[in-house]
C-alpha positions in Angstrom: 3.0 -16.4 6.2 1.5 -15.0 9.4 -2.2 -14.8 10.3 -4.2 -11.8 9.6 -6.0 -10.5 12.7 -9.7 -10.5 12.4 -9.7 -12.5 9.2 -10.6 -15.9 10.7 -14.3 -15.5 9.8 -15.1 -16.1 6.1 -18.6 -16.7 4.8 -20.3 -17.0 1.4 -21.7 -13.6 0.3 -23.7 -15.0 -2.6 -24.9 -18.5 -3.3 -24.5 -18.6 -7.1 -22.9 -15.9 -9.2 -24.3 -12.5 -10.4 -24.1 -12.0 -14.2 -22.5 -8.7 -15.3 -21.9 -8.6 -19.1 -22.5 -11.0 -22.0 -19.4 -12.6 -23.6 -18.6 -15.2 -26.2 -18.0 -18.0 -23.8 -16.9 -19.2 -20.4 -13.3 -18.6 -21.1 -13.6 -14.9 -21.9 -11.3 -13.9 -19.0 -8.2 -15.7 -20.3 -5.3 -15.0 -20.1 -5.3 -16.3 -16.5 -1.8 -14.9 -15.8 -2.8 -11.3 -16.7 -4.2 -8.7 -14.3 -7.5 -7.8 -15.8 -8.8 -6.0 -12.7 -7.4 -3.0 -10.7 -8.9 -1.1 -7.7 -8.2 2.7 -7.4 -9.0 5.2 -4.7 -10.0 8.4 -6.5 -10.5 10.5 -3.3 -13.0 13.3 -2.8 -15.2 11.1 -0.7 -15.9 8.7 -3.6 -16.0 4.9 -3.1 -13.1 3.0 -4.7 -13.4 2.4 -8.4 -12.8 -1.1 -9.8 -11.7 -1.2 -13.4 -11.9 -4.4 -15.5 -11.0 -5.1 -19.1 -13.2 -7.7 -20.8 -13.0 -9.2 -24.2 -16.5 -9.8 -25.5 -15.3 -11.9 -28.5 -17.9 -10.4 -30.9 -20.9 -10.8 -28.6 -23.1 -7.8 -29.4 -20.5 -6.7 -31.8 -18.0 -5.8 -29.0 -14.3 -6.4 -28.6 -12.1 -5.4 -25.7 -13.9 -3.0 -23.4 -12.9 -1.2 -20.2 -15.6 -1.2 -17.5 -15.8 0.5 -14.1 -17.6 -0.3 -10.9 -18.1 1.6 -7.6 -19.8 -1.3 -5.8 -17.0 -3.8 -5.8 -18.0 -5.3 -9.1 -21.6 -6.0 -8.2 -22.4 -4.0 -11.3 -20.3 -2.5 -14.1 -20.7 0.3 -16.6 -18.7 0.9 -19.8 -15.9 3.5 -19.8 -14.7 3.1 -23.4 -13.4 0.5 -25.9 -9.8 -0.5 -25.5 -9.7 -2.3 -28.9 -13.0 -2.4 -30.7 -12.3 -4.9 -33.4 -13.8 -8.2 -32.2 -12.1 -10.2 -35.0 -8.7 -9.8 -33.2 -9.3 -11.1 -29.6 -6.9 -8.9 -27.7 -6.7 -9.2 -24.0 -5.3 -6.6 -21.6 -3.1 -6.5 -18.5 -3.8 -3.5 -16.3 -1.6 -1.7 -13.8 -2.7 1.1 -11.5 -0.2 4.0 -11.2 -1.7 6.5 -8.8 -5.1 7.2 -10.2 -4.0 6.5 -13.7 -4.0 3.2 -15.4 -1.3 1.8 -17.6 -2.2 -1.2 -19.8 -0.9 -3.5 -22.5 -3.0 -5.5 -24.9 -2.1 -8.3 -27.3 -3.7 -11.3 -29.0 -4.8 -14.3 -26.9 -6.9 -17.3 -28.1 -7.1 -21.0 -27.8 -4.8 -21.4 -30.8 -2.0 -19.2 -32.1 -0.9 -18.9 -35.8 1.5 -16.4 -37.3 0.0 -13.0 -38.3 1.2 -9.5 -38.9 -1.8 -8.3 -36.8 -0.4 -9.8 -33.6 1.3 -6.7 -32.4 1.6 -5.5 -28.7 0.4 -2.1 -27.7 0.9 0.0 -24.6 -1.6 2.7 -23.5 -2.1 5.2 -20.7 -5.7 5.8 -19.4 -5.5 9.1 -17.5 -7.8 10.0 -14.7 -9.7 13.3 -15.0 -10.7 14.4 -11.5 -13.2 17.0 -12.8 -15.3 14.5 -14.7 -14.3 11.5 -12.6 -13.5 9.3 -15.6 -10.5 7.8 -17.4 -9.5 9.0 -20.9 -7.2 7.0 -23.1 -4.0 8.5 -24.6 -2.9 7.3 -28.1 -1.7 3.7 -27.9 2.0 3.1 -28.5 3.0 0.0 -30.5 5.6 -1.7 -28.4 6.3 -4.8 -30.4 5.6 -4.7 -34.2 5.2 -8.0 -36.2 6.8 -7.3 -39.6 5.1 -10.0 -41.6 2.9 -13.1 -41.5 5.8 -15.5 -40.5 5.6 -14.7 -36.8 3.5 -12.9 -34.2 3.3 -11.8 -30.6 0.9 -12.7 -27.8 0.4 -12.9 -24.0 1.8 -9.4 -23.2 2.6 -8.6 -19.5 3.3 -5.3 -17.9 5.4 -4.3 -14.8 6.7 -1.0 -13.3 9.9 -1.3 -11.3 11.0 0.6 -8.3 12.6 3.3 -10.5 9.4 4.0 -12.3 10.4 2.2 -15.6 7.9 0.3 -17.5 8.6 -3.2 -18.7 6.6 -5.1 -21.3 7.2 -8.9 -21.9 5.5 -11.0 -24.6 6.1 -14.2 -26.4 7.0 -14.2 -30.1 6.0 -17.3 -32.1 8.8 -18.4 -34.4 8.4 -20.1 -37.8 9.4 -23.4 -36.3 6.7 -23.3 -33.7 8.9 -22.3 -30.8 8.5 -19.2 -28.7 10.9 -16.5 -27.6 10.4 -14.5 -24.4 10.9 -10.9 -25.6 11.1 -8.0 -23.2 11.3 -4.2 -23.8 11.6 -1.3 -21.4 10.6 2.4 -21.3 12.5 5.0 -19.3 10.3 7.9 -20.4 6.9 6.9 -19.0 5.7 4.8 -21.9 6.4 7.3 -24.7 9.0 4.9 -26.2 10.2 1.4 -25.6 13.6 -0.1 -26.2 14.1 -3.9 -26.9 16.3 -5.6 -24.3 18.0 -9.0 -24.7 15.6 -11.9 -25.0 14.8 -13.7 -21.7 14.4 -17.3 -22.9 13.1 -19.7 -25.5 10.8 -22.7 -25.3 10.0 -25.4 -27.8 6.3 -24.7 -28.1 3.9 -21.9 -27.3 5.1 -20.1 -24.1 3.6 -18.4 -21.1 4.6 -17.0 -17.8 4.5 -14.0 -15.4 6.5 -10.8 -15.0 6.2 -9.1 -11.6 7.9 -6.2 -9.8 8.7 -7.2 -6.3 10.4 -4.7 -4.0 13.5 -3.7 -5.9 13.5 -6.7 -8.3 11.8 -7.8 -11.4 11.0 -11.5 -11.4 10.1 -13.4 -14.6 9.2 -17.1 -14.7 7.9 -19.0 -17.7 7.0 -22.5 -19.1 5.4 -23.8 -22.2 2.4 -25.7 -23.7 2.3 -29.5 -23.4 5.9 -30.0 -22.3 6.9 -31.8 -19.1 9.9 -29.5 -18.5 10.8 -27.5 -15.5 9.5 -23.9 -15.1 12.4 -21.4 -15.7 13.3 -18.3 -13.7 15.1 -15.0 -14.3 15.6 -12.1 -11.9 17.0 -8.6 -12.2 17.9 -6.0 -9.6 16.4 -2.6 -10.4 19.7 -0.9 -9.8 21.5 -2.9 -12.4 22.0 -1.8 -16.0 18.8 -2.3 -18.1 20.2 -5.3 -20.0 21.3 -7.2 -16.9 19.3 -10.2 -15.7 20.3 -13.3 -13.8 21.1 -16.4 -15.9 18.3 -18.8 -16.7 17.8 -21.4 -14.0 15.0 -23.8 -13.0 12.3 -22.2 -10.9 10.9 -25.6 -9.9 10.8 -29.1 -11.5 7.2 -29.2 -12.7 6.0 -27.2 -15.6 2.9 -24.9 -15.7 0.0 -26.0 -17.9 0.1 -24.0 -21.1 2.8 -21.9 -19.4 0.0 -19.5 -18.4 -2.4 -21.3 -16.1 -1.4 -19.4 -13.0 -2.2 -16.5 -10.7 0.6 -14.7 -8.9 0.7 -11.8 -6.5 3.6 -10.1 -4.7 3.4 -11.0 -0.9 4.3 -7.5 0.4 7.7 -8.8 1.8 9.8 -9.1 -1.4 8.3 -12.4 -2.4 5.5 -13.9 -4.5 2.5 -16.1 -3.8 1.9 -18.4 -6.8 -1.0 -20.8 -7.6 -0.6 -22.7 -10.8 -1.9 -25.8 -12.6 0.9 -28.3 -13.5 1.0 -30.5 -16.6 -1.0 -33.2 -14.7 -3.8 -30.6 -14.5 -3.8 -30.2 -10.7 -3.6 -27.0 -8.8 -0.6 -26.2 -6.5 0.7 -23.3 -4.4 4.4 -22.2 -4.1 6.0 -19.3 -2.4 8.9 -17.3 -3.8 11.0 -15.7 -1.1 12.9 -13.3 -3.3 15.6 -15.8 -4.2 13.9 -19.2 -4.9 10.6 -21.0 -4.9 9.8 -23.3 -2.0 8.0 -26.7 -1.9 4.6 -27.0 -3.5 1.3 -27.4 -1.6 -1.6 -29.2 -3.2 -4.7 -26.9 -3.7 -6.9 -29.2 -5.7 -6.2 -32.8 -6.7 -9.0 -33.3 -9.2 -7.6 -32.7 -12.7 -9.3 -31.0 -15.6 -8.4 -29.0 -18.7 -10.6 -26.0 -17.8 -9.6 -25.6 -14.1 -7.9 -22.3 -13.3 -7.1 -20.2 -10.2 -7.4 -16.5 -9.3 -5.8 -15.1 -6.1 -6.2 -12.0 -3.9 -4.0 -11.1 -0.9 -5.2 -9.2 2.2 -2.3 -8.7 4.5 -0.7 -12.1 5.0 -3.8 -14.1 4.0 -4.2 -15.5 0.5 -7.7 -16.2 -1.0 -7.5 -18.8 -3.8 -10.6 -19.0 -6.1 -10.8 -21.9 -8.6 -13.3 -23.8 -10.7 -13.7 -27.5 -10.1 -15.2 -29.9 -12.5 -18.3 -32.0 -11.6 -19.4 -33.0 -15.1 -16.9 -32.5 -18.0 -17.6 -29.3 -20.0 -21.1 -28.9 -18.4 -21.1 -28.6 -14.6 -18.4 -26.8 -12.5 -18.3 -25.4 -9.0 -16.7 -22.1 -8.1 -14.8 -22.6 -4.9 -12.4 -20.7 -2.6 -9.8 -21.8 -0.1 -8.0 -19.5 2.3 -4.2 -19.9 2.9 -3.1 -18.6 6.3 0.0 -19.5 8.3 1.0 -21.9 5.7 -2.2 -23.9 6.0 -5.0 -24.1 3.5 -8.5 -24.0 4.9 -11.4 -26.2 3.6 -12.9 -25.5 0.2 -16.0 -23.3 0.3 -18.4 -23.5 -2.7 -19.5 -20.1 -3.8 -21.4 -21.1 -7.0 -22.6 -24.7 -7.4 -25.1 -24.1 -10.2 -25.2 -26.6 -13.1 -23.2 -24.4 -15.6 -19.8 -24.4 -17.2 -17.5 -22.0 -15.3 -14.4 -20.9 -17.1 -11.4 -18.8 -16.5 -11.2 -16.6 -13.4 -9.7 -13.2 -12.5 -9.5 -11.2 -9.3 -7.8 -8.1 -8.0 -4.2 -8.7 -6.7 -4.3 -7.0 -3.3 -7.0 -5.5 -1.2 -6.6 -3.3 1.9 -6.9 -4.7 5.4 -10.2 -3.0 6.1 -11.9 -4.9 3.2 -15.1 -6.7 4.1 -15.4 -9.0 1.1 -13.2 -10.5 -1.6 -14.9 -10.6 -5.1 -13.9 -12.8 -8.0 -15.1 -12.7 -11.7 -15.4 -15.8 -13.9 -16.9 -16.9 -17.2 -20.3 -18.6 -16.9 -22.0 -20.4 -19.7 -24.5 -23.3 -20.3 -21.5 -25.4 -21.5 -18.0 -25.0 -22.8 -19.1 -24.3 -26.4 -21.9 -21.8 -25.7 -22.1 -18.0 -25.3 -22.2 -16.9 -21.7 -21.6 -14.0 -19.2 -18.9 -12.7 -17.0 -20.3 -13.3 -13.5 -19.3 -12.4 -9.9 -19.0 -14.2 -6.6 -17.6 -12.9 -3.3 -16.4 -14.1 0.0 -17.3 -12.1 3.1 -14.3 -11.5 5.5 -13.9 -9.7 8.8 -11.7 -6.7 8.3 -8.5 -5.8 10.2 -8.8 -2.4 11.8 -6.9 0.3 9.8 -4.0 2.1 11.5 -4.7 5.4 13.2 -4.8 8.5 11.1 -2.7 7.4 8.2 0.7 8.6 7.3 0.6 10.2 3.9 3.2 12.9 4.6 1.8 15.1 1.9 1.3 14.7 -1.8 2.5 17.2 -4.5 0.1 18.9 -6.7 1.5 17.1 -9.7 -0.3 14.1 -11.3 -0.2 13.1 -14.9 3.4 13.3 -15.7 5.2 11.2 -18.3 5.5 8.5 -15.6 1.8 8.1 -15.3 1.3 10.1 -12.2 2.9 9.8 -8.8 0.8 7.8 -6.3 -0.2 9.5 -3.2 -0.7 7.4 -0.1 -4.3 8.5 0.4 -5.7 7.1 -2.8 -4.4 8.8 -5.9 -2.9 12.0 -7.3 -4.2 15.1 -8.9 -4.0 15.9 -12.6 -3.1 19.6 -12.6 0.5 18.9 -13.4 2.0 20.9 -10.6 5.3 20.1 -8.9 6.3 19.8 -5.2 7.4 23.1 -3.6 11.0 23.8 -3.0 10.8 26.8 -0.9 12.1 25.1 2.2 15.7 25.0 3.3 18.1 23.2 1.1 21.0 22.4 3.2 22.3 18.9 3.3 25.1 19.2 5.9 23.8 16.3 7.9 24.5 13.8 5.2 22.4 10.7 4.4 22.9 7.7 6.7 23.9 4.4 5.1 21.3 1.8 4.2 23.3 -1.4 4.7 23.2 -3.6 7.8 21.0 -6.4 9.0 18.5 -7.0 11.7 19.3 -8.1 15.3 17.0 -10.5 17.2 16.1 -7.6 19.4 14.4 -5.8 16.5 16.8 -2.9 16.3 20.1 -2.8 14.4 22.9 -0.4 15.2 24.1 1.5 12.1 27.3 0.1 10.6 29.4 3.2 11.0 28.1 4.6 14.2 26.8 7.8 12.6 27.6 11.3 13.7 28.9 11.7 17.3 26.1 12.1 19.8 25.6 12.5 23.5 23.7 9.3 24.2 22.7 5.9 22.7 19.6 3.7 22.7 19.6 0.1 23.9 16.5 -2.1 23.5 15.5 -3.6 26.8 12.0 -5.0 26.0 10.1 -5.9 22.9 6.4 -6.5 22.6 4.8 -8.2 19.5 1.3 -8.4 20.8 0.0 -4.9 21.4 -0.5 -1.5 19.6 0.6 1.4 21.9 -1.9 4.3 22.0 -0.4 6.5 24.7 2.0 6.8 27.7 1.0 9.1 30.5 3.1 11.0 33.0 2.9 8.3 35.6 4.3 5.7 33.1 1.0 3.9 32.3 1.1 2.5 28.9 -2.3 2.4 27.1 -2.7 -0.1 24.3 -4.9 -2.4 22.3 -4.2 -6.1 21.9 -3.4 -7.0 18.3 -5.8 -10.0 18.4 -8.6 -8.0 20.0 -11.1 -5.2 19.1 -10.3 -1.5 19.1 -12.8 -0.9 22.0 -10.9 -3.2 24.4 -8.4 -0.8 26.0 -5.7 -2.3 28.2 -3.1 -0.7 30.4 0.4 -1.5 31.8 1.9 -0.1 34.9 5.2 -2.0 34.6 6.7 -0.5 31.5 4.7 -2.5 29.0 5.6 -6.0 30.4 2.1 -7.0 31.4 -1.4 -5.6 30.6 -4.8 -5.7 32.2 -8.2 -4.7 30.9 -8.9 -1.0 31.6 -12.2 0.0 29.8 -14.4 -1.2 26.9 -17.0 1.6 26.5 -14.9 4.1 24.6 -16.0 3.0 21.0 -13.3 2.1 18.5 -10.2 4.0 19.8 -8.0 5.3 17.0 -5.9 8.1 18.7 -5.4 8.7 22.4 -3.3 11.5 24.0 -2.3 11.7 27.7 -2.4 15.3 29.1 -0.1 16.4 31.9 -2.8 16.1 34.6 -3.6 12.5 33.6 -6.7 13.3 31.5 -6.9 11.1 28.5 -8.3 12.6 25.3 -9.2 10.4 22.4 -10.8 10.3 19.0 -13.0 7.2 18.6 -15.6 6.1 16.1 -19.0 4.6 16.6 -20.9 3.3 13.5 -18.5 5.2 11.3 -18.9 8.6 13.0 -15.9 10.0 14.8 -16.1 11.8 18.2 -13.8 13.6 20.5 -14.0 12.3 24.1 -12.2 12.3 27.4 -11.5 10.0 30.4 -10.6 11.2 33.9 -10.2 7.7 35.4 -7.4 6.2 33.3 -9.6 5.0 30.5 -12.0 3.0 32.6 -14.9 5.2 31.4 -15.4 7.8 28.7 -17.6 10.8 28.4 -18.1 14.4 27.3 -18.2 13.3 23.6 -18.3 15.9 20.8 -19.3 14.6 17.4 -16.7 15.3 14.7 -18.6 13.7 11.8 -16.1 12.4 9.2 -13.2 14.2 10.8 -10.6 12.3 12.9 -7.2 12.8 14.5 -3.8 12.3 12.7 -2.0 11.1 15.9 -1.2 12.2 19.4 0.3 15.4 18.1 -3.2 16.4 17.0 -3.6 17.4 20.7 -1.7 20.0 22.7 -2.0 22.0 25.9 -1.0 25.5 26.7 -1.4 26.6 30.3 -4.9 25.4 31.2 -6.2 25.1 27.7 -6.4 21.8 25.7 -6.3 22.0 21.9 -7.3 19.6 19.2 -6.7 20.0 15.4 -8.8 18.0 12.9 -7.5 15.6 10.2 -9.6 14.2 7.3 -9.4 11.5 4.6 -12.7 12.1 2.7 -11.4 14.6 0.1 -8.2 15.6 -1.6 -9.5 19.2 -2.0 -9.3 22.0 0.6 -11.5 21.2 3.6 -12.5 23.4 6.5 -10.1 22.3 9.4 -11.3 23.2 12.9 -9.1 24.0 15.8 -11.0 23.0 19.0 -10.2 24.4 22.4 -11.3 23.4 25.9 -10.7 25.5 29.0 -12.2 23.0 31.4 -10.1 20.0 31.1 -11.9 18.5 28.1 -15.4 18.6 29.6 -16.6 21.0 26.9 -15.2 22.2 23.6 -15.6 25.1 21.3 -14.2 25.9 17.8 -11.4 28.4 18.3 -10.7 28.9 14.6 -11.4 27.3 11.2 -8.6 27.1 8.6 -10.0 26.7 5.1 -6.9 26.7 2.7 -5.6 23.3 3.6 -6.4 19.6 3.3 -5.1 18.1 6.6 -4.4 19.3 10.0 -1.3 17.3 11.1 0.3 18.5 14.4 0.3 21.2 17.2 3.3 22.3 19.1 3.4 24.7 22.0 5.9 27.3 23.1 5.2 27.7 26.9 7.5 30.6 27.5 5.8 32.9 25.0 2.4 31.3 24.9 2.7 30.7 21.1 1.0 27.8 19.3 2.4 26.3 16.1 0.4 24.1 13.6 1.4 22.1 10.6 -1.1 21.5 7.8 -0.9 19.8 4.4 -0.7 18.3 1.9 -0.2 19.6 -1.6 2.1 22.6 -2.5 -0.8 25.0 -2.2 -2.3 23.4 0.9 0.8 22.9 3.1 1.8 25.4 5.7 3.4 25.9 9.1 1.4 28.5 11.0 2.0 30.3 14.3 -0.5 31.9 16.7 0.3 34.2 19.6 -3.4 34.5 20.8 -4.3 31.0 21.6 -5.1 29.9 18.1 -7.6 32.6 17.2 -5.5 34.2 14.5 -2.6 32.7 12.6 0.6 33.9 10.8 2.1 31.8 8.0 5.8 31.0 8.8 6.6 28.5 6.1 4.6 27.3 3.0 4.7 25.1 -0.1 5.1 21.4 -0.4 8.3 21.6 1.8 6.1 22.6 4.7 4.6 19.1 5.0 5.7 17.9 8.5 4.1 15.9 11.3 7.0 15.6 13.7 8.5 18.5 15.7 9.2 20.2 18.9 9.8 23.8 20.1 13.3 24.5 21.5 14.2 26.8 24.4 14.9 29.8 22.1 11.4 29.5 20.5 12.5 27.9 17.3 10.7 24.9 15.9 12.5 21.7 15.0 10.4 20.2 12.1 11.0 16.9 10.5 9.7 17.0 6.9 7.4 14.2 5.9 7.8 14.9 2.1 7.7 11.9 -0.1 8.5 13.3 -3.6 11.6 14.7 -5.1 13.0 17.3 -5.5 11.9 18.1 -1.9 13.9 15.4 -0.2 13.0 15.2 3.6 15.2 17.1 6.0 15.2 18.2 9.5 14.5 21.9 9.6 14.8 24.7 12.1 12.0 27.3 11.8 12.2 30.7 13.5 9.2 33.0 14.2 10.8 35.5 11.8 10.4 33.2 8.9 14.0 32.1 8.7 14.4 28.4 7.8 17.6 26.4 8.4 18.2 22.8 7.1 20.0 20.8 9.7 20.0 17.3 8.4 19.0 15.4 5.2 16.9 12.4 6.2 16.7 8.9 4.5 12.9 8.9 4.9 10.0 11.0 6.1 10.1 12.0 9.8 7.1 10.9 11.8 8.2 11.4 15.5 10.3 13.8 17.4 10.3 14.0 21.2 12.6 15.6 23.9 14.5 13.0 26.0 14.8 13.2 29.8 18.2 14.6 30.7 18.4 16.7 27.5 18.4 16.0 23.9 16.0 14.6 21.3 15.0 11.3 19.6 13.6 11.3 16.1 12.0 8.5 14.0 12.0 8.3 10.2 9.9 5.9 8.2 10.1 3.9 5.1 7.4 5.0 2.6 5.6 2.7 0.2 4.9 5.7 -2.0 7.0 8.5 -3.4 10.6 8.5 -4.8 12.8 9.8 -2.0 14.4 6.5 -0.8 17.8 5.4 -1.9 17.9 2.2 -3.9 17.8 -0.8 -1.7 16.8 1.1 1.4 14.1 -0.7 3.3 14.5 0.7 6.9 12.7 2.8 9.4 15.3 4.6 11.7 15.8 6.2 15.0 18.1 9.2 15.4 19.4 10.9 18.6 20.9 14.3 19.3 22.1 16.0 22.4 21.6 19.5 21.2 19.1 19.4 18.3 21.9 20.3 15.8 24.3 17.3 15.7 22.5 14.0 15.1 23.5 10.3 14.8 21.6 7.3 13.6 20.9 5.1 16.6 18.9 2.1 15.4 17.2 0.9 12.2 14.4 -1.5 11.6 13.7 -3.4 8.3 10.2 -2.9 6.8 8.0 -6.0 6.5 5.6 -5.3 3.6 6.6 -3.3 0.5 3.0 -2.0 0.2 2.6 -0.3 3.5 4.5 2.4 5.6 7.1 1.2 8.0 7.3 3.3 11.1 9.4 3.3 14.3 7.9 6.2 16.2 9.0 7.5 19.6 5.6 7.4 21.3 6.3 8.3 24.9 8.7 8.3 27.9 8.5 6.2 31.1 9.4 7.6 34.5 12.6 5.6 34.3 13.6 7.8 31.2 13.2 4.8 28.9 11.5 5.5 25.5 8.5 3.7 24.2 8.8 3.2 20.4 5.7 2.1 18.5 6.3 -0.2 15.4 4.2 -0.5 12.3 5.1 -2.8 9.4 8.4 -3.7 11.0 9.9 -7.1 10.5 10.1 -9.2 13.7 7.1 -7.8 15.3 3.5 -9.0 15.5 0.5 -8.9 13.1 1.3 -6.7 10.2 4.7 -5.9 11.8 3.1 -4.1 14.8 4.1 -3.8 18.4 6.5 -1.7 20.4 9.9 -1.6 21.9 11.2 0.0 25.2 14.6 1.6 24.7 17.1 2.6 27.5 18.8 6.0 27.1 22.5 5.4 27.8 24.7 8.5 28.4 
């Protein structure tokens, strides 16, 4: 594991827990292995919603209830009952799918006896954007207990990379053994089909089922048995009934088979904290193939001790309850695992109470400022209590500039539970992506095999289509985030281990950097204009502003407040003659938002609004046509919001050239004949991303089918183009097993070849290899985000030589 920048400071947010809801006892949040909490971005400027399923166990006559919170679980309010009968103590596992929630519920209790009531149910909770709430669809019985000789419990839920839903549960057999049963749905949860059993243990079983990259991983153990933990894995591309043979995951068992907390690590692996049969807590890492050695988390043993984990970037937060006086006094602690080293334990709640089972959200975004954890709190192990909250304050990692959502279709609540957008959810109007773009596929789809060189770039295995030049890495930087490259070859950047206000610059092609200026606020996007002026969008106290520097970033001034608006990237800026342009981008609503085109005729000293576009959600990019004076703009992101516009009067009036979901594009360039090369950034089929050629007449030609969304396209000195495509963590356009961002080259804009590819680092973030600028030598500067082999969160840059 690598360290998370800015996460070194962690402090206690609250000394002692905050009570939320009354429950039957301190162990109300069992089953430890289940995911009781999910966090969902609903958009429209709302704060994230946290949903938590709590079994009250008959307290106040309540059973299994779904609650919501908009203040990170400081307080909760009821959404609706999941299962209202408190005499059957079902527990739920939740899974966020876009803005919808899929869940399974099944029996769980301190003892298990056969019962025909012990069935397993699956249910969708659909988000309603108009009323901002979740509404349950009828529950589907996944596993039916035929009589009182058996029964199911401990149901788990996973969704694989193909969108199929998997439910695993343990069936109690008449002889007291347990069978690991699994079932799958290929129709979005409408029906489930039993698959071959995954294993059997001599006593009551427990385990974890997780979707990790393009694999499903299932490991399991049993109550009171000093036997190894077992493991089975399947590739999502294999037939449904195909799993690897049963093998040992590691030599020690897991207490009750279920005393564990596991999260995917964002790199195709799993971070696991579990209690072994000696009742001590350990950590292990699964690398996609096998589990590594164990690391002791807590050496004091106790029957009630459990763990809950949350990951932010590469840092794992491990919460657990440590016994001081048996059944009466427990401390709620946390340890932070970073770079393979566990930090010292911090006590979050030391009050003299019994603190039972814990639960936390799996993964939080890098900009999070605290990590909350819920736990059962009671006077002693036999008394009624409450579900309570503690939290750890952390210093957030700055978010990447502008986002990279590439557009989201109007569709939402389809049978697969909604297609997640990259900006926090999907609509529910049932629309589909537009298909009114070009449909040619004559470029073919590049292969997805091949490894990674030590230089960070890998030549494609077959050489691709013939091209006029190749790219050769000559310098790799893993310590800086590139912001801009000016005409003199100065590379402006931020150090990955520094703040966003500490601008640095390099005049030797990115080899060395020196401090340049620190008064520009938090710099998110910087663009270098032809005369050397730097334009930037920066934030101060959460408010964005447009500003300029005329001395190479040493000082900044002429600020114009943008409020909540920001810049998407360097292509948010353009210049035509003596006029500078800036197109706004926003992330505070998924609805149409007034998008302003700003213009400056005095080198960025003053700005005026040239036009306001009201039928769109985002302003992406501007492209200029110097010979005719035309200005092109791309906007998104749904089918009704997306468009490519053209103006012949300096952005005062616009003509729509291309519309529909297919018009989503952030990378482009105008050719000598006035046509626009546009790389689609679409993420959802049937609009597979392509390189298009748009003409002012409205004609659209498809030149090349792309393996992923295009995010950069720049002309190359000496003629030709270089284009970068990314790997998207959302959508369904990637080929099975494809985990690469790529660079393509072309000598004429028509014939293209794949030049280099870069493996993504985390499966939950975008991977980008974007052509960011050109040095006077003709070398290209390529910015990396979430790319394996680079710095914090896979960031850095590479200098590539153009070889003809």
